[in-house]
C-alpha positions as CSV (number, residue, x, y, z in Angstrom):
1,M,0.0,0.0,0.0
2,K,2.9,2.3,0.6
3,F,3.7,2.6,-3.1
4,F,0.1,3.4,-4.0
5,E,0.3,6.2,-1.4
6,K,3.4,7.6,-3.0
7,Y,2.1,7.2,-6.6
8,Y,-1.2,9.0,-5.6
9,N,0.5,11.4,-3.2
10,D,-2.4,13.8,-3.3
11,I,-5.0,11.2,-2.2
12,D,-6.0,10.5,1.4
13,F,-6.4,6.7,1.8
14,S,-7.2,6.8,5.5
15,R,-10.9,7.8,5.1
16,A,-12.2,4.6,3.5
17,E,-11.2,1.0,2.6
18,E,-12.0,1.7,-1.1
19,T,-10.6,5.0,-2.5
20,K,-11.4,6.3,-5.9
21,V,-8.4,7.3,-8.1
22,L,-7.6,8.2,-11.7
23,C,-6.7,5.2,-13.9
24,P,-3.3,5.6,-15.5
25,F,-4.1,2.9,-18.1
26,H,-6.6,4.8,-20.1
27,S,-7.6,8.4,-20.7
28,D,-9.3,9.2,-17.4
29,T,-10.5,12.6,-16.4
30,S,-12.9,11.5,-13.7
31,P,-11.7,8.9,-11.1
32,S,-12.9,5.5,-12.6
33,A,-10.6,3.2,-10.6
34,S,-10.3,2.4,-6.9
35,I,-7.7,1.1,-4.5
36,N,-8.5,-1.3,-1.7
37,S,-6.3,-0.3,1.1
38,S,-6.8,-3.5,3.1
39,K,-5.9,-5.8,0.2
40,D,-3.4,-3.6,-1.6
41,L,-5.3,-4.0,-4.8
42,F,-5.9,-1.7,-7.8
43,H,-9.0,-2.1,-10.0
44,C,-10.4,0.1,-12.8
45,W,-14.2,-0.2,-13.3
46,V,-14.0,1.2,-16.9
47,C,-11.1,-0.6,-18.6
48,G,-11.1,-3.6,-16.3
49,E,-7.4,-3.4,-15.3
50,G,-6.7,-5.0,-11.9
51,Y,-3.3,-5.4,-10.2
52,S,-1.6,-6.1,-6.9
53,E,0.9,-3.4,-5.8
54,V,3.9,-5.1,-7.5
55,Q,1.9,-5.8,-10.6
56,F,0.8,-2.1,-10.7
57,I,4.4,-1.0,-10.4
58,S,5.4,-3.3,-13.3
59,K,2.5,-2.2,-15.5
60,V,2.6,1.6,-14.9
61,N,6.4,1.7,-15.6
62,N,6.5,-1.0,-18.3
63,I,9.1,-2.9,-16.4
64,S,9.5,-6.6,-15.3
65,I,8.0,-8.0,-12.2
66,I,11.6,-8.7,-11.0
67,D,12.4,-5.0,-11.4
68,A,9.1,-4.0,-9.8
69,N,10.0,-6.0,-6.7
70,K,13.4,-4.2,-6.6
71,V,11.5,-0.8,-6.6
72,L,9.3,-2.0,-3.8
73,S,12.2,-3.3,-1.9
74,K,14.0,0.1,-2.3
75,F,10.9,1.8,-1.0
76,E,10.9,-0.4,2.1
77,D,14.4,0.8,2.7
78,N,13.2,4.3,2.5
79,L,10.8,3.7,5.3
80,L,13.8,3.1,7.6
81,R,15.1,6.7,7.2
82,S,13.6,10.1,7.5
83,E,11.7,11.5,4.6
84,W,13.8,13.7,2.3
85,E,11.4,16.6,2.5
86,L,11.4,16.7,6.3
87,T,15.2,16.6,6.6
88,E,17.5,17.5,3.7
89,K,15.0,19.7,1.8
90,A,13.9,21.5,4.9
91,E,17.5,22.1,6.0
92,L,18.3,23.7,2.7
93,W,15.5,26.2,3.0
94,A,16.5,26.9,6.7
95,H,20.1,27.6,5.8
96,S,19.9,31.1,4.2
97,S,23.6,31.5,3.2
98,F,23.8,28.0,1.6
99,L,20.5,28.6,-0.1
100,E,21.8,31.8,-1.5
101,R,24.8,30.0,-3.0
102,V,22.3,27.6,-4.8
103,R,20.5,30.6,-6.2
104,M,23.8,32.0,-7.4
105,L,24.0,29.0,-9.8
106,G,21.2,30.7,-11.7
107,L,18.4,28.6,-10.2
108,S,15.0,30.1,-9.2
109,D,13.3,29.2,-5.9
110,E,10.6,27.6,-8.0
111,L,13.0,25.2,-9.7
112,I,14.9,24.5,-6.4
113,N,11.6,23.4,-4.9
114,E,10.4,21.5,-7.9
115,L,13.6,19.4,-8.1
116,N,13.5,18.9,-4.3
117,L,17.1,20.0,-3.8
118,G,18.4,19.6,-0.3
119,L,21.3,20.1,2.1
120,I,23.5,17.1,3.0
121,K,26.1,17.1,5.7
122,D,28.8,14.5,5.4
123,E,30.6,12.8,8.3
124,K,32.9,15.8,8.7
125,K,29.9,18.2,8.8
126,R,30.8,19.6,5.4
127,L,27.9,21.0,3.4
128,W,26.9,19.5,0.0
129,L,24.0,20.3,-2.3
130,G,21.8,17.2,-2.2
131,I,20.2,16.2,-5.5
132,P,17.6,13.4,-4.9
133,V,17.0,10.7,-7.5
134,F,13.3,9.9,-7.3
135,Y,11.4,7.2,-9.2
136,N,7.7,7.3,-8.8
137,N,8.2,9.4,-5.8
138,V,10.4,6.7,-4.2
139,L,13.9,8.0,-3.3
140,M,16.3,5.7,-5.0
141,Q,19.6,7.5,-4.2
142,R,21.1,10.8,-3.1
143,K,23.7,12.6,-5.1
144,M,26.0,15.2,-3.5
145,Y,27.2,18.3,-5.5
146,N,30.3,20.1,-4.2
147,L,28.7,23.5,-4.3
148,L,31.2,25.1,-1.9
149,K,34.2,23.6,-3.8
150,I,35.5,21.7,-0.8
151,E,39.3,21.2,-1.4
152,G,40.4,17.7,-2.3
153,M,36.8,16.5,-2.9
154,P,35.3,15.6,-6.3
155,K,32.6,17.8,-8.0
156,M,30.0,15.0,-7.4
157,L,29.7,12.2,-4.9
158,N,27.4,9.2,-5.1
159,E,26.1,6.9,-2.4
160,H,28.0,3.6,-2.2
161,N,26.5,0.6,-3.9
162,T,24.0,2.6,-5.9
163,R,22.7,1.8,-9.4
164,N,23.6,4.0,-12.3
165,G,21.3,4.9,-15.3
166,F,18.5,6.7,-13.5
167,V,16.9,9.8,-15.0
168,I,16.9,13.1,-13.1
169,P,14.2,14.3,-12.7
170,Y,12.3,11.2,-13.7
171,D,8.9,11.9,-12.3
172,I,8.7,15.4,-13.8
173,W,10.1,14.3,-17.2
174,K,7.8,11.2,-17.5
175,K,4.8,13.5,-17.6
176,D,6.3,15.8,-20.2
177,K,6.2,14.4,-23.8
178,S,7.9,17.4,-25.4
179,V,11.4,17.2,-26.9
180,T,13.9,15.7,-24.4
181,Y,17.3,17.3,-23.9
182,V,19.9,15.0,-22.3
183,F,22.8,16.8,-20.5
184,E,25.9,15.2,-19.2
185,G,25.8,16.6,-15.7
186,E,23.3,17.7,-13.1
187,K,24.2,21.4,-13.1
188,D,23.8,21.7,-16.8
189,M,20.5,19.9,-16.6
190,M,19.2,22.2,-13.9
191,L,20.2,25.4,-15.8
192,A,18.6,24.0,-19.0
193,R,15.3,23.4,-17.1
194,E,15.5,27.0,-15.8
195,L,15.5,28.1,-19.4
196,G,12.4,26.1,-20.0
197,L,13.8,23.0,-21.7
198,N,12.6,19.5,-20.9
199,A,16.1,18.6,-19.7
200,I,17.3,15.5,-17.9
201,T,20.6,13.8,-17.0
202,I,21.5,10.1,-16.6
203,T,23.1,9.2,-13.3
204,G,26.6,7.8,-13.6
205,G,28.1,10.3,-16.1
206,A,28.6,10.4,-19.8
207,S,29.4,6.7,-20.1
208,S,26.1,5.5,-18.5
209,K,23.1,4.3,-20.3
210,P,19.5,4.3,-19.0
211,N,18.8,1.3,-16.8
212,D,16.0,-1.2,-17.1
213,L,13.7,0.9,-14.9
214,V,13.7,3.9,-17.1
215,I,14.7,2.8,-20.6
216,N,11.1,2.1,-21.8
217,E,10.1,5.7,-21.1
218,F,12.4,6.8,-24.0
219,K,10.2,5.0,-26.5
220,D,8.7,7.3,-29.2
221,R,10.3,10.4,-27.7
222,K,12.3,12.9,-29.7
223,V,15.7,13.2,-27.9
224,V,18.5,15.8,-28.3
225,I,21.8,14.8,-26.7
226,C,23.8,17.7,-25.4
227,Y,27.0,16.2,-24.1
228,D,30.4,17.9,-23.6
229,N,32.6,18.6,-26.6
230,D,35.4,16.2,-25.5
231,K,36.3,12.5,-25.8
232,A,34.0,11.4,-22.9
233,G,31.2,13.4,-24.4
234,F,31.7,11.9,-27.9
235,E,31.8,8.3,-26.5
236,G,28.9,9.0,-24.2
237,T,26.8,10.3,-27.1
238,K,27.4,7.1,-29.0
239,I,26.5,4.9,-26.0
240,L,23.3,6.8,-25.4
241,Y,22.3,7.0,-29.0
242,T,22.6,3.2,-29.5
243,N,20.7,2.4,-26.3
244,I,17.5,4.6,-26.6
């Protein structure tokens, strides 16, 4: 049930056992489906689609049941730690001087909020700009951008044992079917979105390709690759072009 609550994050499921929702499997403007909170089941009364929570994850994202179970497992991990918006995101908005440095990148408050940017403190209490990687409102990983140019540290840090090939910002991009502009890094992606482009980046750098959880969302899209004018950018462009 926890995934349903994240997917339909504007719905209150506590009021009734059966809650009406919009069906994502047909053109639905008036809620024609329902979710049974006691059985964790989805059913549409118009198109007839009916799924368990894992099956729903698989169907709505066009991924395998195996990968859907991985998403659900990752979500269970998220339950063991504080919600991003109550910690990292809240801390960014409370830290006025660090927030001002984020704005100096050329980002508006609206975009900072839309991308759910946050403030991460490492084990030495150093400050990093936190860039969350969400997938269907499930936090899959946290990326750390060296905004303050901490000496001896790389421009970007990833959490250990995390999977590459996710799209940032997946949940926003998935709903926008306009031309996709793929940038090599998170900063360029954010600036492009500030300019109004439907911009994304792929986690893992120029050599990464979209993983199995996101690759199907590229189908039938017009994509423009905007990688750096160097060897890594050339090779990365070839890799991405042949995999989407």
